[in-house]
N, CA and C atoms as an extended XYZ file, in Angstrom:
240
Properties=species:S:1:pos:R:3:atomname:S:1:resname:S:1:resid:I:1 pbc="F F F"
N        39.258       39.306       37.445 N   UNK     1
C        38.873       39.562       36.068 CA  UNK     1
C        37.347       39.544       35.988 C   UNK     1
N        36.750       40.611       35.458 N   UNK     2
C        35.289       40.626       35.390 CA  UNK     2
C        34.785       39.703       34.284 C   UNK     2
N        33.475       39.477       34.264 N   UNK     3
C        32.876       38.484       33.373 CA  UNK     3
C        33.124       38.781       31.896 C   UNK     3
N        32.924       40.010       31.459 N   UNK     4
C        33.118       40.337       30.048 CA  UNK     4
C        34.581       40.263       29.651 C   UNK     4
N        35.486       40.660       30.515 N   UNK     5
C        36.907       40.570       30.204 CA  UNK     5
C        37.309       39.116       30.039 C   UNK     5
N        36.804       38.260       30.904 N   UNK     6
C        37.101       36.838       30.812 CA  UNK     6
C        36.530       36.253       29.527 C   UNK     6
N        35.317       36.632       29.166 N   UNK     7
C        34.703       36.153       27.931 CA  UNK     7
C        35.521       36.605       26.725 C   UNK     7
N        35.965       37.844       26.728 N   UNK     8
C        36.785       38.352       25.630 CA  UNK     8
C        38.091       37.580       25.522 C   UNK     8
N        38.697       37.286       26.649 N   UNK     9
C        39.936       36.508       26.681 CA  UNK     9
C        39.726       35.129       26.062 C   UNK     9
N        38.645       34.473       26.442 N   UNK    10
C        38.368       33.144       25.900 CA  UNK    10
C        38.132       33.196       24.396 C   UNK    10
N        37.361       34.165       23.941 N   UNK    11
C        37.052       34.266       22.517 CA  UNK    11
C        38.301       34.527       21.686 C   UNK    11
N        39.192       35.325       22.204 N   UNK    12
C        40.423       35.626       21.474 CA  UNK    12
C        41.329       34.406       21.362 C   UNK    12
N        41.134       33.438       22.211 N   UNK    13
C        41.956       32.236       22.191 CA  UNK    13
C        41.261       31.067       21.513 C   UNK    13
N        40.188       31.308       20.818 N   UNK    14
C        39.426       30.258       20.136 CA  UNK    14
C        39.360       30.510       18.630 C   UNK    14
N        40.395       31.035       18.059 N   UNK    15
C        40.394       31.458       16.668 CA  UNK    15
C        40.061       30.350       15.670 C   UNK    15
N        40.309       29.098       16.028 N   UNK    16
C        40.081       28.011       15.082 CA  UNK    16
C        38.804       27.240       15.373 C   UNK    16
N        37.982       27.760       16.242 N   UNK    17
C        36.707       27.132       16.568 CA  UNK    17
C        35.802       27.141       15.343 C   UNK    17
N        35.230       25.969       15.014 N   UNK    18
C        34.330       25.874       13.866 CA  UNK    18
C        32.876       25.743       14.277 C   UNK    18
N        32.603       25.012       15.337 N   UNK    19
C        31.230       24.752       15.760 CA  UNK    19
C        31.052       25.229       17.193 C   UNK    19
N        30.044       26.007       17.425 N   UNK    20
C        29.747       26.493       18.767 CA  UNK    20
C        28.269       26.217       19.012 C   UNK    20
N        27.958       24.973       19.345 N   UNK    21
C        26.571       24.552       19.448 CA  UNK    21
C        26.080       24.457       20.881 C   UNK    21
N        26.933       24.601       21.842 N   UNK    22
C        26.533       24.359       23.225 CA  UNK    22
C        26.167       25.619       23.990 C   UNK    22
N        25.836       26.702       23.316 N   UNK    23
C        25.463       27.943       23.998 CA  UNK    23
C        23.953       28.129       24.097 C   UNK    23
N        23.210       27.143       23.628 N   UNK    24
C        21.755       27.191       23.724 CA  UNK    24
C        21.297       26.706       25.092 C   UNK    24
N        20.141       27.195       25.519 N   UNK    25
C        19.514       26.751       26.769 CA  UNK    25
C        20.421       26.935       27.990 C   UNK    25
N        21.182       28.022       28.031 N   UNK    26
C        22.102       28.266       29.139 CA  UNK    26
C        21.739       29.476       29.983 C   UNK    26
N        20.606       30.101       29.704 N   UNK    27
C        20.166       31.284       30.441 CA  UNK    27
C        21.182       32.420       30.353 C   UNK    27
N        21.884       32.489       29.220 N   UNK    28
C        22.831       33.578       29.017 CA  UNK    28
C        22.061       34.883       28.914 C   UNK    28
N        22.519       35.885       29.607 N   UNK    29
C        21.869       37.191       29.589 CA  UNK    29
C        22.916       38.243       29.259 C   UNK    29
N        22.540       39.235       28.500 N   UNK    30
C        23.410       40.317       28.085 CA  UNK    30
C        23.394       40.380       26.573 C   UNK    30
N        24.495       40.739       25.980 N   UNK    31
C        24.596       40.860       24.532 CA  UNK    31
C        25.533       39.784       23.992 C   UNK    31
N        25.365       39.475       22.715 N   UNK    32
C        26.311       38.571       22.059 CA  UNK    32
C        27.620       39.334       21.901 C   UNK    32
N        28.735       38.792       22.374 N   UNK    33
C        30.011       39.520       22.307 CA  UNK    33
C        30.431       39.799       20.858 C   UNK    33
N        30.836       41.022       20.592 N   UNK    34
C        31.269       41.389       19.237 CA  UNK    34
C        32.542       40.650       18.841 C   UNK    34
N        33.291       40.150       19.810 N   UNK    35
C        34.526       39.426       19.522 CA  UNK    35
C        34.284       38.142       18.734 C   UNK    35
N        33.058       37.643       18.741 N   UNK    36
C        32.758       36.455       17.947 CA  UNK    36
C        33.040       36.685       16.468 C   UNK    36
N        32.996       37.922       16.032 N   UNK    37
C        33.301       38.249       14.643 CA  UNK    37
C        34.728       37.962       14.249 C   UNK    37
N        35.584       37.719       15.223 N   UNK    38
C        36.987       37.395       14.956 CA  UNK    38
C        37.219       35.894       14.786 C   UNK    38
N        36.218       35.086       15.032 N   UNK    39
C        36.360       33.633       14.920 CA  UNK    39
C        36.121       33.233       13.466 C   UNK    39
N        37.102       33.459       12.634 N   UNK    40
C        36.951       33.360       11.185 CA  UNK    40
C        36.610       31.961       10.676 C   UNK    40
N        36.844       30.936       11.452 N   UNK    41
C        36.546       29.569       11.019 CA  UNK    41
C        35.160       29.105       11.452 C   UNK    41
N        34.447       29.921       12.187 N   UNK    42
C        33.158       29.531       12.749 CA  UNK    42
C        32.135       29.265       11.653 C   UNK    42
N        31.509       28.080       11.713 N   UNK    43
C        30.505       27.706       10.721 CA  UNK    43
C        29.113       27.578       11.331 C   UNK    43
N        29.026       27.283       12.624 N   UNK    44
C        27.737       27.142       13.305 CA  UNK    44
C        27.806       27.860       14.643 C   UNK    44
N        26.751       28.606       14.948 N   UNK    45
C        26.684       29.327       16.209 CA  UNK    45
C        25.250       29.302       16.699 C   UNK    45
N        25.031       28.662       17.828 N   UNK    46
C        23.680       28.511       18.374 CA  UNK    46
C        23.577       29.231       19.709 C   UNK    46
N        22.745       30.249       19.752 N   UNK    47
C        22.471       31.011       20.966 CA  UNK    47
C        20.980       30.966       21.297 C   UNK    47
N        20.253       29.986       20.784 N   UNK    48
C        18.811       29.985       20.980 CA  UNK    48
C        18.420       29.652       22.418 C   UNK    48
N        17.241       30.117       22.794 N   UNK    49
C        16.667       29.891       24.124 CA  UNK    49
C        17.562       30.371       25.257 C   UNK    49
N        17.998       31.613       25.160 N   UNK    50
C        18.715       32.289       26.229 CA  UNK    50
C        17.960       33.571       26.559 C   UNK    50
N        18.621       34.516       27.155 N   UNK    51
C        17.993       35.796       27.496 CA  UNK    51
C        18.830       36.954       26.967 C   UNK    51
N        19.276       36.817       25.740 N   UNK    52
C        20.080       37.864       25.118 CA  UNK    52
C        19.176       39.039       24.796 C   UNK    52
N        19.658       40.249       25.037 N   UNK    53
C        18.767       41.404       24.974 CA  UNK    53
C        19.326       42.582       24.206 C   UNK    53
N        20.128       42.334       23.227 N   UNK    54
C        20.700       43.432       22.457 CA  UNK    54
C        20.649       43.062       20.977 C   UNK    54
N        21.010       43.990       20.124 N   UNK    55
C        21.056       43.683       18.700 CA  UNK    55
C        22.235       42.763       18.404 C   UNK    55
N        22.168       42.108       17.264 N   UNK    56
C        23.284       41.263       16.856 CA  UNK    56
C        24.447       42.160       16.468 C   UNK    56
N        25.655       41.836       16.916 N   UNK    57
C        26.798       42.691       16.575 CA  UNK    57
C        27.097       42.674       15.078 C   UNK    57
N        27.434       43.825       14.526 N   UNK    58
C        27.774       43.938       13.108 CA  UNK    58
C        28.958       43.057       12.747 C   UNK    58
N        29.831       42.787       13.702 N   UNK    59
C        31.027       41.996       13.454 CA  UNK    59
C        30.700       40.570       13.015 C   UNK    59
N        29.496       40.081       13.311 N   UNK    60
C        29.117       38.741       12.856 CA  UNK    60
C        29.070       38.691       11.330 C   UNK    60
N        28.921       39.824       10.683 N   UNK    61
C        28.926       39.890        9.228 CA  UNK    61
C        30.272       39.532        8.622 C   UNK    61
N        31.331       39.540        9.425 N   UNK    62
C        32.658       39.168        8.941 CA  UNK    62
C        32.852       37.658        8.865 C   UNK    62
N        31.909       36.895        9.389 N   UNK    63
C        32.061       35.435        9.450 CA  UNK    63
C        31.647       34.821        8.114 C   UNK    63
N        32.555       34.803        7.164 N   UNK    64
C        32.230       34.349        5.810 CA  UNK    64
C        31.934       32.855        5.727 C   UNK    64
N        32.389       32.078        6.696 N   UNK    65
C        32.129       30.638        6.688 CA  UNK    65
C        30.897       30.249        7.493 C   UNK    65
N        30.285       31.213        8.171 N   UNK    66
C        29.119       30.924        9.004 CA  UNK    66
C        27.946       30.480        8.137 C   UNK    66
N        27.417       29.306        8.439 N   UNK    67
C        26.297       28.754        7.675 CA  UNK    67
C        25.029       28.666        8.508 C   UNK    67
N        25.157       28.586        9.826 N   UNK    68
C        23.992       28.510       10.703 CA  UNK    68
C        24.184       29.447       11.881 C   UNK    68
N        23.189       30.291       12.117 N   UNK    69
C        23.157       31.185       13.269 CA  UNK    69
C        21.763       31.094       13.853 C   UNK    69
N        21.657       30.544       15.030 N   UNK    70
C        20.360       30.386       15.683 CA  UNK    70
C        20.297       31.334       16.877 C   UNK    70
N        19.322       32.223       16.869 N   UNK    71
C        19.123       33.144       17.992 CA  UNK    71
C        17.643       33.211       18.383 C   UNK    71
N        16.902       32.162       18.084 N   UNK    72
C        15.479       32.161       18.388 CA  UNK    72
C        15.243       32.116       19.892 C   UNK    72
N        14.077       32.543       20.294 N   UNK    73
C        13.645       32.517       21.699 CA  UNK    73
C        14.602       33.277       22.607 C   UNK    73
N        14.944       34.473       22.217 N   UNK    74
C        15.720       35.400       23.013 CA  UNK    74
C        14.949       36.711       23.067 C   UNK    74
N        15.521       37.675       23.741 N   UNK    75
C        14.912       38.995       23.804 CA  UNK    75
C        15.598       39.961       22.851 C   UNK    75
N        16.431       39.440       21.943 N   UNK    76
C        17.204       40.332       21.082 CA  UNK    76
C        16.362       40.911       19.960 C   UNK    76
N        16.910       41.921       19.320 N   UNK    77
C        16.257       42.558       18.191 CA  UNK    77
C        17.335       43.113       17.285 C   UNK    77
N        16.986       43.445       16.077 N   UNK    78
C        17.965       44.000       15.139 CA  UNK    78
C        18.503       42.938       14.216 C   UNK    78
N        19.543       43.314       13.470 N   UNK    79
C        20.131       42.386       12.516 CA  UNK    79
C        21.619       42.619       12.432 C   UNK    79
N        22.314       41.619       11.919 N   UNK    80
C        23.771       41.719       11.764 CA  UNK    80
C        24.094       42.406       10.463 C   UNK    80
């Protein structure tokens, strides 16, 4: 199973996740997976201090309970 397929599998099985604070300072490189938009209970998402290099996925706009989104100190650009 390749890396993105595995990530998609994990995200699809985390539907009730509310806090995702441990993704900072992990040297993550690539794009923020659009599947995060399916985590409807998510209230906090921290991706700061990584090497993300794409725009924020539009699907993050579906997260009506999201109160904190940290993406500082990355290479990303654009908006959700």
